[in-house]
MIVEXSE-653764 format. One record per residue (C-alpha): residue number from 0; x, y, z. Coordinates in steps of 0.1 Angstrom, whole numbers, plus 5000, padded with zeros to 4 digits. Each point is the difference from the previous one (the first is absolute). Layout:
BEGIN
<NUM, <X, Y, Z>>;
...
// end
This chain:
BEGIN
<0, <8363, 2382, 3948>>;
<1, <5032, 4985, 4995>>;
<2, <5007, 4963, 5014>>;
<3, <5035, 4991, 5015>>;
<4, <5020, 4967, 4993>>;
<5, <5026, 4994, 5023>>;
<6, <5028, 4975, 4974>>;
<7, <5027, 4991, 5031>>;
<8, <4991, 4965, 4996>>;
<9, <4999, 4998, 4964>>;
<10, <5027, 5015, 4999>>;
<11, <5016, 4977, 5020>>;
<12, <4992, 4968, 4986>>;
<13, <5009, 5007, 4968>>;
<14, <5033, 5015, 5007>>;
<15, <5003, 4959, 5017>>;
<16, <4986, 4988, 4965>>;
<17, <5027, 5022, 4982>>;
<18, <5030, 4978, 5019>>;
<19, <4982, 4969, 5003>>;
<20, <5004, 5008, 4962>>;
<21, <5034, 5012, 4996>>;
<22, <5013, 4969, 5030>>;
<23, <4983, 4976, 4973>>;
<24, <5020, 5013, 4971>>;
<25, <5031, 5003, 5016>>;
<26, <4995, 4965, 5005>>;
<27, <4991, 4989, 4965>>;
<28, <5029, 5022, 4989>>;
<29, <5026, 4981, 5026>>;
<30, <4985, 4967, 4989>>;
<31, <5007, 5014, 4962>>;
<32, <5031, 5007, 5007>>;
<33, <5007, 4963, 5019>>;
<34, <4986, 4982, 4971>>;
<35, <5015, 5020, 4971>>;
<36, <5040, 4994, 5022>>;
<37, <4990, 4966, 5002>>;
<38, <4987, 4996, 4968>>;
<39, <5030, 5016, 4988>>;
<40, <5023, 4976, 5023>>;
<41, <4982, 4970, 4989>>;
<42, <5007, 5006, 4966>>;
<43, <5035, 5010, 5004>>;
<44, <5000, 4965, 5019>>;
<45, <4982, 4985, 4964>>;
<46, <5027, 5019, 4981>>;
<47, <5026, 4985, 5019>>;
<48, <4986, 4966, 4999>>;
<49, <4998, 4998, 4963>>;
<50, <5028, 5014, 4992>>;
<51, <5021, 4978, 5025>>;
<52, <4983, 4968, 4972>>;
<53, <5014, 5020, 4974>>;
<54, <5037, 5005, 5022>>;
<55, <4999, 4958, 5004>>;
<56, <4988, 4997, 4961>>;
<57, <5036, 5028, 4991>>;
<58, <5024, 4974, 5023>>;
<59, <4991, 4969, 4981>>;
<60, <5003, 5020, 4968>>;
<61, <5035, 5015, 5016>>;
<62, <5009, 4968, 5003>>;
<63, <4994, 4988, 4968>>;
<64, <5021, 5023, 4985>>;
<65, <5024, 4996, 5018>>;
<66, <4997, 4959, 4989>>;
<67, <4995, 5010, 4962>>;
<68, <5037, 5019, 5006>>;
<69, <5020, 4973, 5019>>;
<70, <4982, 4963, 4996>>;
<71, <5018, 4987, 5026>>;
<72, <4989, 5024, 5026>>;
<73, <4972, 4974, 5011>>;
<74, <5029, 4990, 5025>>;
<75, <4997, 5027, 5016>>;
<76, <4983, 5009, 5031>>;
<77, <4996, 5005, 5041>>;
<78, <5001, 4960, 5012>>;
<79, <4985, 5021, 5034>>;
<80, <4967, 4999, 4989>>;
<81, <4973, 4969, 5005>>;
<82, <4987, 5007, 4966>>;
<83, <5036, 4988, 4987>>;
<84, <5002, 4970, 5021>>;
<85, <5016, 4967, 4973>>;
<86, <5014, 5029, 4975>>;
<87, <5036, 5002, 4997>>;
<88, <5006, 5036, 4997>>;
<89, <5026, 5023, 5014>>;
<90, <5009, 5041, 5001>>;
<91, <5004, 5015, 4963>>;
<92, <5033, 5009, 4993>>;
<93, <4978, 5041, 5002>>;
<94, <4984, 5002, 5029>>;
<95, <4957, 5003, 4989>>;
<96, <4979, 5015, 5027>>;
<97, <4975, 4981, 4991>>;
<98, <5012, 4974, 5017>>;
<99, <4995, 5014, 5033>>;
<100, <4981, 4978, 5030>>;
<101, <4985, 5011, 5034>>;
<102, <4995, 5029, 5020>>;
<103, <5041, 5013, 4986>>;
<104, <5001, 4987, 4973>>;
<105, <4995, 5025, 4969>>;
<106, <4978, 5006, 4974>>;
<107, <5003, 5010, 4960>>;
<108, <4987, 5033, 4989>>;
<109, <4974, 4998, 4971>>;
<110, <5017, 5024, 4971>>;
<111, <4978, 5037, 4999>>;
<112, <4981, 4997, 5028>>;
<113, <5028, 5024, 5025>>;
<114, <5002, 4968, 5021>>;
<115, <4964, 4998, 5009>>;
<116, <4992, 4966, 4989>>;
<117, <5025, 4974, 5005>>;
<118, <5007, 4962, 4997>>;
<119, <5015, 4973, 5015>>;
<120, <5002, 4961, 4981>>;
<121, <5008, 4962, 5012>>;
<122, <5010, 4973, 4971>>;
<123, <4996, 4963, 4999>>;
<124, <5012, 4986, 4980>>;
<125, <5007, 4963, 5011>>;
<126, <4982, 4986, 4966>>;
<127, <5018, 5020, 4973>>;
<128, <5025, 4971, 4999>>;
<129, <4971, 4979, 4993>>;
<130, <4971, 5018, 4981>>;
<131, <5017, 5036, 4992>>;
<132, <4980, 5015, 5023>>;
<133, <5005, 5033, 5032>>;
<134, <4977, 5009, 5021>>;
<135, <4999, 5032, 5018>>;
<136, <4981, 5019, 5024>>;
<137, <4999, 5034, 4999>>;
<138, <4987, 5026, 5021>>;
<139, <4995, 5033, 4995>>;
<140, <4996, 5035, 5024>>;
<141, <4990, 5029, 4999>>;
<142, <4989, 5024, 5034>>;
<143, <4989, 4970, 5026>>;
<144, <4981, 4978, 4976>>;
<145, <5021, 4973, 4984>>;
<146, <4988, 4972, 4975>>;
<147, <5016, 4965, 4988>>;
<148, <4995, 4986, 4967>>;
<149, <5016, 4964, 4990>>;
<150, <5014, 4989, 4959>>;
<151, <5011, 4973, 4986>>;
<152, <5027, 5006, 4975>>;
<153, <5011, 4982, 4969>>;
<154, <5022, 5004, 4972>>;
<155, <4992, 5006, 4970>>;
<156, <5014, 4978, 4977>>;
<157, <4992, 4974, 4971>>;
<158, <4980, 4980, 5018>>;
<159, <4975, 5025, 5000>>;
<160, <4998, 4986, 4967>>;
<161, <4984, 4969, 4980>>;
<162, <5023, 5007, 4974>>;
<163, <5030, 5028, 4999>>;
<164, <5020, 4999, 4965>>;
<165, <5027, 5027, 5002>>;
<166, <5001, 4991, 4959>>;
<167, <4973, 4988, 4977>>;
<168, <5029, 4982, 4979>>;
<169, <5012, 4969, 4997>>;
<170, <5032, 4989, 5024>>;
<171, <5032, 5010, 4980>>;
<172, <5016, 4972, 5009>>;
<173, <4971, 4977, 4986>>;
<174, <4991, 5020, 4968>>;
<175, <5029, 5022, 4987>>;
<176, <4996, 5035, 4984>>;
<177, <5022, 5014, 4980>>;
<178, <4983, 5031, 4987>>;
<179, <5018, 5030, 5013>>;
<180, <4967, 5018, 5007>>;
<181, <4987, 4982, 5030>>;
<182, <5030, 5010, 5022>>;
<183, <5014, 5035, 5009>>;
<184, <5031, 5017, 4994>>;
<185, <5014, 4987, 5033>>;
<186, <4990, 4963, 4988>>;
<187, <4968, 4998, 5022>>;
<188, <4971, 4987, 4986>>;
<189, <4969, 5025, 4995>>;
<190, <4965, 5001, 5013>>;
<191, <4978, 5001, 4979>>;
<192, <4990, 5035, 5009>>;
<193, <5035, 5013, 4994>>;
<194, <4997, 4991, 4965>>;
<195, <5014, 4963, 4997>>;
<196, <4993, 4991, 4965>>;
<197, <5010, 4974, 4977>>;
<198, <4998, 4959, 5001>>;
<199, <5002, 5000, 5037>>;
<200, <4981, 4970, 5011>>;
<201, <4969, 5018, 5019>>;
<202, <4977, 4980, 5017>>;
<203, <4964, 5005, 5003>>;
<204, <4972, 4988, 5019>>;
<205, <4971, 4979, 4977>>;
<206, <4964, 4992, 4998>>;
<207, <5005, 4970, 5026>>;
<208, <5016, 5022, 5022>>;
<209, <4976, 5009, 5032>>;
<210, <5024, 5015, 5031>>;
<211, <4979, 5001, 5035>>;
<212, <5018, 5026, 5019>>;
<213, <5027, 5026, 4997>>;
<214, <5021, 5004, 4969>>;
<215, <5028, 5026, 5000>>;
<216, <5027, 5004, 4967>>;
<217, <5034, 5022, 5004>>;
<218, <4994, 5005, 4960>>;
<219, <4973, 5001, 4977>>;
<220, <4966, 4968, 4997>>;
<221, <4986, 4987, 4971>>;
<222, <4975, 4986, 5000>>;
<223, <4976, 4981, 4977>>;
<224, <4964, 4992, 5016>>;
<225, <5013, 4992, 5028>>;
<226, <4980, 5002, 5038>>;
<227, <5012, 5020, 5029>>;
<228, <4980, 4996, 5031>>;
<229, <5023, 5024, 5024>>;
<230, <5024, 5034, 5000>>;
<231, <5021, 4998, 4973>>;
<232, <5027, 5027, 4998>>;
<233, <5027, 5004, 4979>>;
<234, <5034, 5026, 5002>>;
<235, <4990, 5012, 4961>>;
<236, <4992, 5039, 5009>>;
<237, <4980, 5009, 4975>>;
<238, <4963, 4990, 4986>>;
<239, <4991, 4974, 4984>>;
<240, <5017, 4977, 5033>>;
<241, <4996, 4972, 4979>>;
<242, <4999, 4987, 4963>>;
<243, <4977, 4975, 4986>>;
<244, <5031, 4983, 4977>>;
<245, <5009, 4967, 4999>>;
<246, <5039, 4994, 4996>>;
<247, <5002, 5010, 4966>>;
<248, <4987, 5037, 5002>>;
<249, <4967, 4993, 4988>>;
<250, <4966, 5011, 5011>>;
<251, <4985, 4975, 5018>>;
<252, <4968, 4998, 5019>>;
<253, <4997, 5022, 5030>>;
<254, <5006, 4989, 5037>>;
<255, <4977, 4998, 5029>>;
<256, <5004, 5019, 5029>>;
<257, <4973, 4989, 5028>>;
<258, <5010, 5028, 5024>>;
<259, <4992, 5041, 4985>>;
<260, <5029, 5021, 5001>>;
<261, <5024, 4976, 4993>>;
<262, <5028, 4995, 4983>>;
<263, <5012, 5030, 5011>>;
<264, <5037, 5011, 5009>>;
<265, <5016, 4988, 5028>>;
<266, <5024, 5028, 5009>>;
<267, <5035, 4987, 4985>>;
<268, <5021, 4968, 4994>>;
<269, <4999, 4978, 5030>>;
<270, <5039, 4987, 5006>>;
<271, <5008, 4969, 5006>>;
<272, <5031, 4989, 5013>>;
<273, <5034, 4985, 4984>>;
<274, <5001, 4964, 5014>>;
<275, <4984, 4980, 5034>>;
<276, <5029, 5003, 5016>>;
<277, <4994, 5010, 5032>>;
<278, <4976, 4972, 5006>>;
<279, <5031, 4983, 5005>>;
<280, <5010, 5021, 5027>>;
<281, <4972, 4982, 5018>>;
<282, <5023, 4967, 5005>>;
<283, <5025, 5020, 5020>>;
<284, <5006, 4994, 5034>>;
<285, <5025, 5034, 5009>>;
<286, <4968, 5023, 4996>>;
<287, <4974, 4982, 5023>>;
<288, <5006, 5033, 5025>>;
<289, <4992, 5018, 4969>>;
<290, <4977, 4995, 4968>>;
<291, <5000, 4961, 5003>>;
<292, <4988, 4993, 5031>>;
<293, <4988, 4967, 4988>>;
<294, <5020, 4984, 4973>>;
<295, <4983, 4982, 4971>>;
<296, <5020, 4968, 4982>>;
<297, <5026, 4998, 4967>>;
<298, <5002, 4980, 4979>>;
<299, <5024, 4995, 4973>>;
<300, <4995, 4986, 4962>>;
<301, <4967, 4980, 4985>>;
<302, <4980, 4996, 5029>>;
<303, <4965, 4986, 4999>>;
<304, <4971, 5006, 5025>>;
<305, <4969, 4982, 5000>>;
<306, <4981, 5007, 5025>>;
<307, <4972, 4979, 5019>>;
<308, <4966, 5012, 5019>>;
<309, <5011, 4992, 5033>>;
<310, <5025, 5032, 4998>>;
<311, <5028, 4981, 4991>>;
<312, <5024, 5000, 4968>>;
<313, <5023, 4976, 4987>>;
<314, <5030, 5016, 4988>>;
<315, <5032, 4983, 4981>>;
<316, <5028, 5028, 4993>>;
<317, <5034, 4978, 4998>>;
<318, <5024, 5030, 4994>>;
<319, <4990, 5010, 5040>>;
<320, <5027, 4999, 5026>>;
<321, <4987, 5029, 5018>>;
<322, <4964, 5014, 5007>>;
<323, <5011, 5034, 5015>>;
<324, <5026, 5022, 4992>>;
<325, <5023, 5016, 5030>>;
<326, <5007, 5037, 4981>>;
<327, <4999, 5017, 4963>>;
<328, <5024, 4980, 4983>>;
<329, <4986, 4964, 5020>>;
<330, <5040, 4988, 5010>>;
<331, <4979, 4984, 5032>>;
<332, <4968, 4984, 4998>>;
<333, <4979, 4977, 5023>>;
<334, <4973, 4973, 4990>>;
<335, <4972, 5004, 5026>>;
<336, <4974, 4968, 5001>>;
<337, <4967, 5026, 4993>>;
<338, <5014, 5000, 4965>>;
<339, <5013, 4961, 4997>>;
<340, <5025, 4979, 5007>>;
<341, <5027, 5003, 4969>>;
<342, <5005, 4968, 4995>>;
<343, <4962, 4991, 4998>>;
<344, <5002, 5036, 4976>>;
<345, <5028, 4983, 4979>>;
<346, <4976, 4968, 4994>>;
<347, <4981, 4985, 4975>>;
<348, <4973, 5001, 5025>>;
<349, <5002, 5035, 5013>>;
<350, <4992, 5014, 5031>>;
<351, <4969, 5007, 5017>>;
<352, <4994, 5025, 5020>>;
<353, <4973, 5023, 5013>>;
<354, <4995, 5034, 4978>>;
<355, <5016, 5024, 5018>>;
<356, <4974, 5023, 5010>>;
<357, <5002, 5043, 4987>>;
<358, <5036, 4989, 4985>>;
<359, <5020, 5001, 4971>>;
<360, <5014, 4968, 4980>>;
<361, <5026, 5017, 4976>>;
<362, <5017, 4972, 4975>>;
<363, <5036, 5014, 4989>>;
<364, <5023, 4991, 4970>>;
<365, <5026, 4978, 5009>>;
<366, <5029, 5030, 5012>>;
<367, <5031, 5003, 4980>>;
<368, <5019, 5013, 5025>>;
<369, <5022, 4974, 5023>>;
<370, <4991, 5020, 5033>>;
<371, <4967, 4993, 4996>>;
<372, <4986, 4972, 5024>>;
<373, <4978, 4983, 4977>>;
<374, <5032, 5003, 4973>>;
<375, <5002, 4972, 4975>>;
<376, <5030, 4992, 4975>>;
<377, <4990, 5006, 4962>>;
<378, <5006, 4957, 4994>>;
<379, <4983, 4993, 5037>>;
<380, <4963, 4984, 4999>>;
<381, <4984, 4989, 5033>>;
<382, <4993, 4960, 5001>>;
<383, <4971, 4991, 4972>>;
<384, <4998, 5033, 4986>>;
<385, <5012, 4998, 4960>>;
<386, <5007, 5034, 4982>>;
<387, <4991, 4996, 4963>>;
<388, <5018, 5020, 4974>>;
<389, <4987, 5030, 4981>>;
<390, <4999, 4979, 4966>>;
<391, <4968, 5001, 4983>>;
<392, <4967, 5013, 5022>>;
<393, <4984, 4969, 5004>>;
<394, <5039, 4988, 5017>>;
<395, <4996, 5029, 5020>>;
<396, <4994, 4995, 5043>>;
<397, <5011, 4980, 5026>>;
<398, <4986, 4969, 5018>>;
<399, <4999, 4995, 5037>>;
<400, <4991, 4961, 5014>>;
<401, <5006, 4963, 4983>>;
<402, <4976, 4975, 4988>>;
<403, <4975, 5002, 4975>>;
<404, <4989, 5039, 4997>>;
<405, <5025, 5019, 5025>>;
<406, <4985, 5036, 5011>>;
<407, <5016, 5023, 4972>>;
<408, <4992, 5027, 4973>>;
<409, <4998, 4989, 4969>>;
<410, <4977, 4974, 5016>>;
<411, <5007, 4968, 4988>>;
<412, <4980, 4967, 4995>>;
<413, <5027, 4978, 5004>>;
<414, <5036, 4994, 5010>>;
<415, <5011, 5008, 4966>>;
<416, <4977, 5022, 4978>>;
<417, <4990, 5033, 5004>>;
<418, <4965, 5008, 4987>>;
<419, <4997, 5041, 5009>>;
<420, <5021, 5024, 4980>>;
<421, <5007, 5029, 5020>>;
<422, <4994, 5030, 4986>>;
<423, <5032, 5023, 4991>>;
<424, <4989, 5025, 5016>>;
<425, <4988, 4981, 5032>>;
<426, <5037, 4987, 5007>>;
<427, <4997, 4971, 5033>>;
<428, <5034, 5008, 5004>>;
<429, <5017, 4980, 5026>>;
<430, <5014, 5027, 5024>>;
<431, <4971, 5022, 4998>>;
<432, <4981, 5016, 5034>>;
<433, <4968, 4982, 4979>>;
<434, <4971, 4993, 5022>>;
<435, <4972, 4973, 4988>>;
<436, <4972, 5002, 5021>>;
<437, <4962, 4986, 5001>>;
<438, <4976, 4982, 5023>>;
<439, <4977, 5016, 5026>>;
<440, <5015, 5027, 5020>>;
<441, <4988, 5004, 5040>>;
<442, <5014, 5026, 5015>>;
<443, <5017, 5037, 4999>>;
<444, <5032, 5003, 4982>>;
<445, <5017, 5014, 4965>>;
<446, <5026, 4985, 4979>>;
<447, <5024, 5016, 4979>>;
<448, <5022, 4987, 4973>>;
<449, <5031, 5019, 4992>>;
<450, <4997, 4988, 4962>>;
<451, <4960, 4978, 4990>>;
<452, <4972, 4990, 5016>>;
<453, <4987, 4970, 4988>>;
<454, <4965, 4990, 5007>>;
<455, <4998, 4967, 4992>>;
<456, <4964, 4993, 5011>>;
<457, <4966, 5013, 5012>>;
<458, <5009, 5023, 5029>>;
<459, <4974, 5004, 5028>>;
<460, <4989, 5008, 5030>>;
<461, <4990, 4980, 5029>>;
<462, <4980, 5026, 5015>>;
<463, <4995, 5035, 4973>>;
<464, <4991, 5016, 5034>>;
<465, <5030, 4995, 5019>>;
<466, <5029, 4985, 4977>>;
<467, <5021, 5028, 4977>>;
<468, <5028, 4996, 4976>>;
<469, <5028, 5023, 4984>>;
<470, <5013, 4982, 4971>>;
<471, <5035, 5030, 4988>>;
<472, <5017, 4983, 4973>>;
<473, <5035, 5026, 4991>>;
<474, <4993, 4990, 4966>>;
<475, <4972, 4984, 4980>>;
<476, <4970, 4984, 5025>>;
<477, <4987, 4968, 4978>>;
<478, <4971, 4984, 4997>>;
<479, <5016, 4962, 4991>>;
<480, <4985, 4990, 4960>>;
<481, <5022, 4970, 4999>>;
<482, <5001, 4988, 4960>>;
<483, <5024, 4975, 4977>>;
<484, <5026, 5005, 4978>>;
<485, <4971, 5001, 4975>>;
<486, <4984, 5029, 5009>>;
<487, <4972, 4976, 5020>>;
<488, <4985, 5010, 5036>>;
<489, <5008, 4973, 5024>>;
<490, <4971, 5003, 5020>>;
<491, <4972, 5004, 4968>>;
<492, <4970, 5008, 5031>>;
<493, <4977, 5029, 4996>>;
<494, <4989, 5001, 5039>>;
<495, <5024, 5031, 5001>>;
<496, <5024, 5013, 5032>>;
<497, <4988, 5015, 5032>>;
<498, <5027, 5026, 5015>>;
<499, <4992, 5018, 5038>>;
<500, <5033, 5020, 5005>>;
<501, <5011, 5036, 4998>>;
<502, <5026, 4999, 4971>>;
<503, <5028, 5018, 4989>>;
<504, <5025, 4999, 4976>>;
<505, <5028, 5030, 5011>>;
<506, <5018, 5003, 4960>>;
<507, <4978, 4982, 4979>>;
<508, <4966, 4983, 4997>>;
<509, <4971, 4974, 5011>>;
<510, <4996, 4978, 4967>>;
<511, <4989, 4961, 4990>>;
<512, <5029, 4986, 4986>>;
<513, <4991, 4985, 4961>>;
<514, <4968, 5024, 5004>>;
<515, <4996, 5000, 4961>>;
<516, <5009, 4961, 4995>>;
<517, <4976, 4971, 4990>>;
<518, <4960, 5006, 5014>>;
<519, <4986, 5016, 5029>>;
<520, <5005, 4995, 5036>>;
<521, <4962, 5010, 5017>>;
<522, <5005, 5031, 5022>>;
<523, <5026, 5014, 5022>>;
<524, <4985, 5012, 5034>>;
<525, <5018, 5019, 5021>>;
<526, <4983, 5014, 5035>>;
<527, <5026, 5031, 5008>>;
<528, <5017, 5023, 4986>>;
<529, <5027, 5000, 4974>>;
<530, <5030, 5028, 4990>>;
<531, <5027, 4995, 4972>>;
<532, <5025, 5023, 4985>>;
<533, <4988, 4991, 4960>>;
<534, <4961, 4985, 4996>>;
<535, <5006, 4959, 4995>>;
<536, <4976, 4982, 4974>>;
<537, <4980, 4968, 5018>>;
<538, <4986, 4986, 4966>>;
<539, <4989, 5015, 4962>>;
<540, <4965, 5003, 4983>>;
<541, <4982, 5014, 4979>>;
<542, <4965, 5008, 4994>>;
<543, <4986, 4967, 5011>>;
<544, <5015, 5001, 5032>>;
<545, <5034, 4981, 5010>>;
<546, <5024, 4981, 4974>>;
<547, <5026, 4992, 5024>>;
<548, <5016, 5004, 5038>>;
<549, <4972, 5011, 5020>>;
<550, <4971, 5028, 5004>>;
<551, <4998, 5019, 5029>>;
<552, <4983, 5001, 5036>>;
<553, <5011, 5025, 5021>>;
<554, <4988, 5016, 5035>>;
<555, <5014, 5021, 5030>>;
<556, <5003, 4985, 5029>>;
<557, <4985, 5029, 5019>>;
<558, <5018, 4995, 5029>>;
<559, <5028, 5013, 4985>>;
<560, <4985, 5037, 5010>>;
<561, <5007, 4995, 5031>>;
<562, <5033, 4974, 5004>>;
<563, <5027, 4989, 4979>>;
<564, <5021, 4964, 4999>>;
<565, <5027, 5003, 5027>>;
<566, <5025, 5025, 4987>>;
<567, <4987, 5005, 4967>>;
<568, <5025, 5022, 4978>>;
<569, <4982, 5036, 4996>>;
<570, <5009, 5021, 4975>>;
<571, <5032, 5024, 5001>>;
<572, <4978, 5033, 5000>>;
<573, <4967, 4994, 5027>>;
<574, <4977, 5017, 5024>>;
<575, <4980, 4983, 5026>>;
<576, <4958, 5002, 4998>>;
<577, <4979, 4999, 5030>>;
<578, <4981, 4968, 4996>>;
<579, <4977, 5009, 5035>>;
<580, <4988, 5026, 5021>>;
<581, <4985, 5001, 5031>>;
<582, <4996, 5024, 5030>>;
<583, <5003, 4985, 5038>>;
<584, <4998, 5016, 5032>>;
<585, <5027, 5027, 5007>>;
<586, <5031, 4982, 5012>>;
<587, <5019, 5032, 5014>>;
<588, <4986, 5031, 5020>>;
<589, <5004, 5038, 4989>>;
<590, <5034, 4996, 5023>>;
<591, <5015, 4971, 4986>>;
<592, <4989, 4978, 5026>>;
<593, <4985, 4963, 4994>>;
<594, <4962, 5001, 5002>>;
// end
């Protein structure tokens, strides 16, 4: 007999189980879909977040390109930005959407982003006149994400190098060249890599030369056993980028380059300005609203600067009548007290003033135009100033003051006899815009000469971390090293000379006077930077060491990577490099309002 079972209860339970599983699966699917959508949203937000930072960097790059096209672009910006407080800014001649601020302000579009990525930036140029630095705050926007970076930019210039030379030959105004193969068809001196040959008075780095910092030459470097402890670049476009040959072309011991990969090609010639005359513009009072908000000081004719560690300087400048000019033709002028009282400047005791902070002191030739406020008749000299006739080299020069030992050059040991014989290549012209400088410097300034700069003693900082000095000679910068008419050094000590400054000879050379006379003088220590049109010798030597003049000890001032002496000259063609980056909290929301 068959047994019958009732499945109605079991069927009901199974249905409930199926419905419960379906509900759970539905919930899981809903959760998974939600998680997936949220994940996609989060991924999209993360993508926007990362892209916003890239847009901020793109803003900095775009601003750099504008500076490369127009080096005066640092003057433009939106003065309404709080970041620009203390800056002098005006709107650019062509509107720039990246200068927008606030909710109603504009944004610039990152090229190639189809408008999805944008940026705006704000400029702080308050430190540009003193350090050459520009600070930019750039905000990038993608979607609802915004991010902000701050970058410091500095013009890449001569002070980026411990040692910069345009030509690796001696100055033609000192050592003449008659070999036509030194020049091109236009009469301009060739670089060695352009095929210069013959007797061109080339100079090589010697075995006792050690460079502790970056070195650059537009020419081909020659070095014999020299030590280079920094980057070494040259405009020579093909390897080898230096030659282990001496000045005569003979093979010598190879140089040692401490950093791997150097020397190397720099990418091209770094152009030098024709003159330093733009620094004279810094003494004009008619440009205060545009280029020169803080005029410097102008001096005329031979001018002596003696610095003191308390931040003062004694200035003797007998031809100076006005220390600022009112227009390009100098038909008007002024005599501000901060540049020195005229009566004191024209006296043998000089004027002692506080070093003009973050500014320029420019020394010009005595003007030959009668309408110039600093004009002197050719037959007239200041009181107590005597101009020596040209005559022999030992008679060339000037004296200022009375008494047994008046100031002046060639130096005198009595009122009647001259002990220094001025080199024919270093004329002490009594109406030239020459600077004679020494002392312990405390401050931040640049001294520029329309003619020569003579460093007549040690020139050091009172504080090596805080003080900064620039020396710019339109012509040569000379390390004073006098001899008598017999070629005997007046100073035969071997304690050397120390110079702390950024040094630039625009048209000529940095060189030691009488470097090849008598005996050695010890070590020439330069802490800073040296730039020159032509190589200048500082001594002679042989396999045993220095014979005459000085041995070199050149050390780069690392601060020049980030700042420059006030208003120091830059190359003709230059770019701006970023010296530091930092991300900060975003300052603008996606709608442009402040956060």
